[in-house]
C-alpha positions as CSV (number, residue, x, y, z in Angstrom):
1,M,28.0,-63.3,-101.4
2,Q,24.7,-65.3,-102.6
3,D,26.3,-66.6,-105.5
4,K,28.8,-68.1,-102.5
5,G,25.4,-70.2,-101.2
6,L,24.1,-68.0,-98.9
7,P,20.2,-67.7,-98.4
8,P,19.1,-64.6,-100.4
9,E,17.1,-63.2,-97.3
10,R,20.3,-63.3,-96.0
11,P,23.2,-61.6,-97.8
12,L,25.3,-60.8,-95.1
13,T,25.7,-63.6,-93.6
14,G,29.5,-63.3,-92.1
15,A,29.8,-59.4,-93.0
16,R,30.7,-56.3,-89.9
17,V,29.1,-53.4,-90.1
18,L,29.9,-50.4,-88.2
19,I,27.4,-47.5,-88.0
20,T,28.3,-44.2,-86.8
21,R,25.2,-43.1,-85.6
22,S,23.9,-42.4,-81.7
23,P,22.0,-46.1,-80.1
24,E,18.3,-44.6,-80.3
25,R,18.8,-43.8,-84.1
26,S,20.0,-46.6,-84.8
27,L,17.7,-49.7,-83.4
28,A,16.0,-49.9,-87.0
29,L,19.6,-50.0,-89.2
30,V,20.7,-52.2,-86.3
31,D,17.7,-55.0,-86.7
32,A,17.5,-54.4,-90.8
33,L,21.5,-55.9,-90.8
34,Q,21.5,-58.6,-88.1
35,E,17.9,-59.5,-90.3
36,A,20.3,-59.9,-93.0
37,G,22.9,-61.7,-91.5
38,A,25.4,-59.1,-90.2
39,S,26.8,-58.2,-87.0
40,A,26.5,-54.8,-86.7
41,F,28.4,-52.3,-84.2
42,L,28.0,-48.5,-83.3
43,L,30.5,-46.0,-83.3
44,P,28.3,-42.5,-82.6
45,L,30.4,-39.7,-83.7
46,I,28.4,-36.4,-83.6
47,D,25.5,-35.4,-81.5
48,F,22.9,-32.5,-81.3
49,E,22.0,-29.5,-78.7
50,R,20.1,-27.1,-78.4
51,A,20.6,-23.8,-80.7
52,P,22.6,-21.4,-78.1
53,D,20.9,-18.6,-79.6
54,Q,16.7,-19.9,-78.8
55,H,15.5,-16.6,-78.9
56,S,16.1,-16.3,-82.5
57,L,14.4,-19.6,-83.0
58,D,11.6,-19.1,-81.2
59,V,10.4,-15.0,-82.7
60,A,11.5,-17.8,-85.7
61,C,8.5,-20.6,-84.5
62,D,6.1,-17.9,-83.4
63,A,6.2,-16.0,-87.3
64,L,5.6,-20.0,-88.5
65,G,2.6,-20.8,-85.9
66,A,0.9,-16.9,-86.9
67,G,1.1,-18.0,-91.3
68,A,3.8,-15.7,-91.6
69,F,5.9,-17.8,-94.3
70,D,4.3,-19.3,-97.3
71,W,7.0,-22.4,-97.2
72,L,8.5,-24.8,-94.3
73,V,11.5,-26.0,-95.8
74,V,12.3,-29.2,-93.4
75,S,16.4,-30.3,-94.8
76,S,16.4,-33.2,-91.9
77,A,14.5,-35.6,-89.4
78,T,16.4,-33.9,-86.6
79,T,15.1,-30.6,-88.0
80,V,11.6,-32.4,-87.2
81,H,12.1,-33.4,-83.3
82,V,12.8,-29.8,-83.1
83,L,9.9,-28.4,-84.3
84,T,7.6,-30.9,-82.5
85,A,9.5,-29.8,-79.4
86,K,8.7,-26.3,-80.1
87,A,5.2,-27.4,-81.2
88,A,5.5,-28.8,-77.4
89,E,6.3,-26.0,-75.6
90,R,3.7,-24.2,-77.1
91,G,0.9,-26.8,-75.5
92,L,0.0,-28.0,-79.5
93,S,0.7,-31.2,-81.7
94,P,2.6,-29.6,-84.7
95,A,-0.2,-29.9,-86.9
96,Q,-2.2,-27.5,-84.9
97,W,0.7,-25.1,-85.1
98,I,1.6,-25.5,-87.9
99,P,-1.1,-23.5,-90.6
100,P,-2.4,-25.2,-92.9
101,A,-1.7,-22.9,-95.5
102,T,1.8,-22.7,-94.8
103,R,3.2,-25.7,-97.7
104,I,5.9,-28.2,-96.2
105,A,9.0,-29.0,-98.8
106,A,11.1,-32.4,-97.4
107,V,14.6,-33.3,-98.5
108,G,13.9,-36.5,-98.7
109,A,11.5,-39.6,-98.1
110,A,12.7,-39.8,-94.5
111,T,12.6,-36.6,-93.2
112,R,8.8,-36.6,-94.8
113,R,7.7,-40.1,-93.2
114,L,8.6,-38.5,-90.0
115,L,6.4,-35.1,-90.8
116,E,3.7,-37.2,-92.0
117,D,3.7,-39.4,-88.7
118,R,2.9,-36.1,-86.8
119,G,0.1,-35.4,-88.6
120,L,1.8,-32.7,-91.6
121,K,1.2,-32.4,-94.9
122,V,3.5,-32.6,-97.6
123,A,3.6,-30.5,-100.6
124,L,7.2,-31.3,-101.6
125,T,9.9,-34.0,-101.9
126,P,12.2,-34.5,-104.4
127,E,12.2,-38.2,-105.8
128,D,15.2,-38.5,-107.5
129,E,17.8,-37.3,-105.5
130,Q,17.3,-36.8,-101.4
131,S,19.1,-33.9,-100.9
132,A,19.4,-29.8,-101.2
133,A,20.7,-30.3,-104.4
134,G,17.3,-32.7,-105.0
135,L,14.8,-30.2,-103.7
136,L,16.1,-27.4,-105.5
137,A,15.8,-28.9,-108.9
138,V,12.1,-29.5,-107.9
139,W,11.5,-26.1,-106.1
140,P,8.7,-23.9,-108.3
141,G,10.5,-20.7,-107.1
142,G,8.6,-17.5,-106.9
143,D,8.8,-14.8,-104.4
144,G,7.2,-16.5,-101.3
145,K,9.0,-15.6,-97.5
146,V,10.4,-19.4,-96.5
147,L,11.1,-20.3,-93.2
148,L,14.1,-22.7,-93.3
149,P,15.5,-24.1,-89.7
150,Q,18.5,-26.4,-90.1
151,A,21.4,-27.2,-88.3
152,D,24.5,-24.6,-87.7
153,I,26.7,-26.5,-90.0
154,A,24.4,-26.9,-92.5
155,S,25.5,-25.8,-96.2
156,P,24.5,-22.5,-97.6
157,R,23.8,-24.0,-100.9
158,L,19.9,-24.5,-99.9
159,A,19.5,-21.1,-98.6
160,G,20.9,-19.4,-101.3
161,G,19.3,-22.0,-104.3
162,L,15.9,-20.7,-102.4
163,S,16.7,-16.7,-102.8
164,A,18.4,-17.1,-106.5
165,A,14.6,-18.6,-107.2
166,G,13.2,-15.2,-106.1
167,S,12.3,-16.5,-102.5
168,N,12.8,-14.5,-99.2
169,V,14.3,-16.5,-96.9
170,T,14.6,-16.7,-93.0
171,A,17.2,-19.3,-92.4
172,V,17.4,-20.2,-88.4
173,T,19.9,-22.5,-86.6
174,A,17.4,-25.5,-85.4
175,Y,20.1,-27.2,-83.5
176,R,24.1,-27.5,-83.0
177,T,25.9,-30.9,-84.3
178,V,28.7,-31.7,-82.2
179,D,30.9,-35.1,-80.8
180,Y,28.9,-37.4,-79.3
181,P,28.2,-37.4,-76.6
182,A,26.6,-33.7,-76.3
183,A,26.5,-32.1,-72.6
184,A,23.6,-33.4,-70.8
185,E,22.4,-30.3,-70.3
186,R,22.2,-29.4,-73.9
187,R,21.6,-32.5,-75.6
188,L,18.4,-31.9,-77.9
189,A,15.9,-35.2,-76.8
190,I,15.6,-37.4,-79.7
191,P,12.9,-40.3,-79.6
192,A,14.2,-43.9,-80.3
193,D,13.7,-44.9,-83.6
194,S,12.5,-48.3,-82.1
195,G,8.3,-47.6,-82.8
196,G,8.2,-46.2,-79.1
197,T,9.9,-48.5,-76.8
198,D,13.5,-47.4,-74.9
199,R,15.2,-50.7,-76.0
200,Q,19.1,-49.7,-76.9
201,P,21.7,-51.7,-78.2
202,P,23.6,-54.5,-76.2
203,S,26.4,-52.8,-74.2
204,Y,28.7,-54.3,-76.7
205,A,27.9,-53.3,-79.6
206,L,28.9,-49.7,-79.0
207,L,32.6,-48.9,-79.5
208,T,34.9,-45.9,-78.7
209,P,36.8,-44.3,-81.9
210,E,40.0,-46.0,-80.4
211,I,38.3,-49.2,-80.6
212,A,37.0,-48.6,-83.9
213,A,39.9,-47.1,-85.3
214,A,42.2,-50.7,-84.3
215,E,39.5,-52.6,-85.5
216,L,39.8,-50.9,-89.1
217,A,43.5,-51.1,-89.0
218,A,43.4,-55.1,-88.4
219,G,41.3,-55.4,-91.3
220,R,37.9,-56.8,-89.0
221,L,35.4,-54.3,-90.3
222,D,33.9,-55.3,-93.7
223,A,31.9,-51.9,-94.2
224,V,31.5,-48.9,-92.4
225,I,28.0,-46.7,-92.7
226,A,28.7,-42.9,-92.6
227,A,24.8,-40.9,-92.0
228,S,26.1,-37.5,-92.4
229,P,28.8,-35.7,-94.2
230,S,30.5,-34.4,-90.7
231,A,30.0,-38.0,-89.6
232,A,32.3,-38.8,-93.0
233,R,34.8,-36.1,-91.6
234,R,35.0,-37.7,-88.9
235,I,35.6,-41.1,-90.2
236,H,38.8,-39.3,-92.2
237,E,39.5,-39.5,-89.1
238,L,39.6,-42.8,-88.1
239,S,41.7,-43.5,-91.7
240,P,42.7,-45.8,-93.3
241,L,40.4,-47.7,-93.9
242,R,42.2,-51.2,-95.0
243,G,40.0,-52.8,-97.1
244,C,37.0,-51.5,-94.8
245,R,34.1,-50.6,-97.8
246,L,32.3,-46.9,-96.9
247,V,28.4,-46.9,-98.0
248,A,27.2,-43.2,-97.7
249,I,23.7,-42.5,-96.4
250,G,23.1,-40.2,-99.0
251,R,24.8,-38.2,-101.7
252,S,26.3,-35.3,-100.3
253,T,27.2,-37.5,-97.8
254,A,29.2,-39.0,-100.5
255,D,30.3,-36.0,-101.9
256,Q,32.1,-34.7,-98.9
257,A,33.4,-38.7,-98.3
258,A,35.1,-38.0,-101.7
259,A,36.6,-34.6,-101.3
260,L,38.7,-36.4,-98.5
261,G,39.7,-38.7,-100.0
262,L,37.6,-41.2,-98.9
263,P,36.6,-44.0,-101.5
264,V,32.5,-44.6,-101.7
265,A,31.8,-48.1,-102.5
266,A,28.2,-47.7,-102.2
267,V,25.0,-44.9,-101.7
268,A,21.9,-45.7,-100.4
269,A,18.7,-44.9,-102.7
270,E,16.8,-43.7,-99.9
271,P,17.7,-42.9,-96.2
272,S,16.3,-45.9,-94.7
273,P,17.0,-48.9,-92.6
274,A,16.3,-51.0,-95.7
275,G,17.9,-48.8,-98.4
276,L,21.1,-48.7,-96.5
277,V,21.4,-52.6,-96.2
278,A,20.5,-53.1,-99.8
279,A,23.9,-50.4,-100.1
280,V,26.1,-52.4,-97.8
281,V,25.1,-55.5,-100.2
282,A,25.7,-54.1,-103.1
283,A,29.3,-53.1,-101.5
284,L,30.4,-55.8,-100.6
285,R,29.5,-58.1,-104.0
286,T,30.9,-55.2,-105.8
287,T,34.1,-56.3,-103.8
288,E,33.9,-60.1,-103.9
289,D,32.5,-59.3,-107.9
290,A,36.1,-57.8,-107.8
291,G,38.2,-60.2,-107.1
292,G,38.2,-59.3,-103.1
293,E,37.7,-61.6,-100.2
294,P,34.0,-61.7,-98.5
295,P,33.0,-61.0,-95.4
């Protein structure tokens, strides 16, 4: 696209990009895409509810605060929000609640930043593949006690791999993944990613699944960002993509899309706004290099 005469600081000029995230999690990505010249559209596909079994979660959290675990393994940004809320229920900040002797592992850089923003020291993060497989590749092993709070639909791969490495794993459901929107009375409160402001994307940027499917069928969308494996499954329901390039936020999302027969044009090197914008640029540039039409 830049070799079409576009300025390098706006490599997505004219591109129309669909984001499959809830509004409060999309603000920074919308800004980054718009700064690169793209028009961003939101199609929230999944949402999060509090775990149905709060008793089991609270028992695990009480044990965590009492120092019963050697490791806390955090496999998603949503888990960080759950833990923050659990600390607040106890009148504490996460740094006050989680004992310094409890080592913390984060599945990726974005999750690590959220933990560090809350004053927590992260002892282990994979440098290359930011996924369950990446974390298992650098896991030190040993027979320590591990707390693994995760989504209700989380793959058993991480818990199984930790156990196979000798760890005593307590896996507990931290939240439930549902179709958007979650029931108001059960919805997990997640702060906006816009630096603490309450700004929301303009209403015209929000699409329904029906409108998104029509836009895809008409070939009016250039790229769609799948923000999770469950989002990839729901994007599959909107198929065919009609030339719209699918960009995956990480390897597990790309693997899910591929398993469904969805071609993945690019995988973000890291799940940040900058990483996702770079992946969209790569996906669209690859299409142009292959002789396709630019956006």
